[in-house]
Every structure is written in C-alpha cells, then in structure tokens.
C-alpha positions in Angstrom: 125.4 138.4 73.6 127.3 138.3 76.8 124.6 138.6 79.6 121.7 137.9 77.6 119.1 134.9 77.9 119.8 132.5 74.9 116.1 131.7 74.8 114.6 135.3 74.7 117.6 137.5 74.4 116.8 139.5 77.4 119.4 140.7 79.8 119.6 139.4 83.4 118.4 135.8 83.2 119.5 132.4 81.9 118.0 130.0 79.4 117.2 127.4 82.0 115.2 130.0 84.3 113.6 131.7 81.4 109.6 131.4 81.1 109.4 133.8 78.1 108.6 132.5 74.6 111.7 131.5 72.6 112.9 133.9 69.9 114.8 132.5 66.7 118.4 133.8 66.4 118.1 133.1 62.7 115.0 134.7 61.5 114.0 136.8 64.7 110.5 135.5 65.0 109.2 134.1 68.4 107.7 130.7 69.0 110.8 128.5 68.1 114.5 128.3 68.2 117.0 128.5 65.5 117.5 124.7 65.4 113.8 124.3 64.4 113.7 127.3 62.0 111.9 126.9 58.7 113.5 129.9 56.9 116.3 129.2 54.9 119.8 130.2 56.1 121.5 133.1 54.1 123.0 131.9 51.0 126.8 131.1 51.4 129.0 133.7 49.7 131.1 132.8 46.5 134.3 132.3 48.5 132.5 130.0 50.8 131.3 128.1 47.9 134.6 127.8 46.3 136.4 126.6 49.7 133.5 124.0 50.2 134.2 122.8 46.5 138.1 122.6 47.0 137.6 120.6 50.2 135.1 118.3 48.6 137.5 117.7 45.8 140.5 117.1 48.1 138.6 114.8 50.2 137.6 112.7 47.1 141.1 112.6 45.6 142.5 111.5 49.0 140.0 108.8 49.2 140.7 107.7 45.6 144.7 107.9 46.4 144.1 105.7 49.7 142.2 102.9 47.7 144.4 102.9 44.7 145.7 99.3 44.0 149.5 99.6 43.5 150.5 98.8 40.0 147.0 99.0 38.6 147.3 101.6 35.6 143.5 102.2 35.6 143.8 104.2 38.5 145.7 107.4 37.7 145.9 110.4 40.1 
C-alpha cells in the first residue's frame, strides 16, 4: 500500500491531490469509501469472538468488584 493513493489506490499521487472516484477498501466498489460502505464486514473468527467475550466478561466482573459494597453478602465475586 506504500506509494498508493488512499482514494483510488493508484500509484504516484496522494488522496488530497486525487480527482479520481473513490474506491472502497472493504468491498472494492467505486463511488464510496470504506467508512461509508454498506456491505457487511467479514464475520469475526471463532478466536476473535472468544477473545471479545472474555474481555467483556472481565470488564463486567471488574466493574462489579469496584462497586461492591464492603461487607454486603449479596455481592459475591
């Protein structure tokens, strides 16, 4: 990707100087950029889903521990 325009992906120019139509990095169609793409992203892999679930669980457990009143038997971690 080094040396390519980030608007049209052609060599030898920069996005701010480009007058060509935008090409989407995500779907490869012209007329829009990836930030405006309506095509769905690739589904995450099983490892990515597992990592996200563990991170979410850890965040919620940490929040619960931070807000646990001391000596309240209702809140157990």
